[in-house]
C-alpha positions in Angstrom: 9.4 -1.3 -10.2 6.6 -3.6 -8.5 9.0 -6.2 -7.1 11.4 -3.5 -5.9 8.3 -1.7 -4.4 7.6 -5.3 -3.0 11.2 -5.6 -1.3 10.9 -2.2 0.0 7.8 -2.6 1.9 9.3 -6.0 3.1 12.0 -4.4 4.4 10.2 -1.3 6.2 7.9 -4.0 7.9 10.9 -5.9 9.2 12.8 -2.8 10.4 13.0 -1.7 14.2 11.4 1.7 12.8 8.1 0.2 11.8 5.1 0.9 13.3 3.9 -2.5 14.5 0.3 -1.2 14.2 1.0 -0.7 10.6 -1.0 -2.9 9.0 -0.1 -4.2 4.8 -2.8 -6.2 2.9 -1.6 -7.6 -0.4 -3.5 -9.0 -3.4 -2.2 -10.8 -6.6 -3.1 -8.5 -9.6 -3.2 -11.8 -12.0 -6.3 -12.5 -9.9 -8.2 -9.5 -10.8 -10.2 -10.0 -14.2 -12.5 -6.8 -14.4 -12.4 -3.1 -13.0 -15.4 -4.5 -10.6 -12.5 -6.8 -9.3 -10.5 -4.1 -8.0 -14.0 -2.4 -6.5 -14.2 -5.2 -4.3 -10.4 -4.4 -2.9 -10.3 -0.8 -2.8 -13.5 0.8 -3.1 -13.9 3.8 -6.1 -10.4 3.1 -7.3 -11.9 1.9 -11.1 -11.0 2.0 -13.7 -7.3 0.8 -12.8 -4.7 1.0 -16.2 -1.5 0.7 -14.1 0.0 -1.6 -11.1 0.7 -1.0 -8.7 -2.9 -0.5 -7.1 -2.8 1.0 -3.3 -5.7 1.5 -1.0 -5.4 3.6 2.4 -7.5 3.4 5.6 -7.3 5.0 8.5 -9.5 3.8 11.7 -11.7 1.3 9.3 -12.3 4.3 6.4 -10.5 4.6 3.2 -9.1 7.7 3.1 -7.3 7.5 -0.3 -6.9 5.1 -2.9 -4.4 5.1 -6.5 -2.8 3.6 -9.2 0.2 3.6 -10.9 3.0 6.5 -9.9 0.5 7.8 -7.6 0.0 4.7 -5.9 3.9 4.4 -5.4 3.3 8.0 -3.8 0.6 6.6 -1.6 2.9 3.3 -0.5 6.0 5.7 0.4 3.5 8.4 2.2 2.2 5.4 4.4 6.0 3.9 5.3 7.1 7.5 6.2 3.8 7.8 8.4 4.1 4.7 10.2 7.9 4.9 10.5 9.3 5.4 14.3 12.3 7.3 15.7 15.1 4.7 16.0 15.4 3.5 19.4 18.4 5.5 21.3 20.5 3.0 23.1 
């Protein structure tokens, strides 16, 4: 699922409907050795038991964090919230 999710994020970022101000940061799960390492990326998220891991910030303030299925939902909601209507031409 994680590689499919990455493909979906990439497709969305390259689409004409993605908000150009939306920012997506990714990190390598293999580099994380402890729950404290997750805390450096997403404060308050530990303990983490399943990938993916996601955090959402608005105006520099973290408003949500999740792992596993809830993280996938958080990512999907982010993409929905930052999708513009297609340009009419």
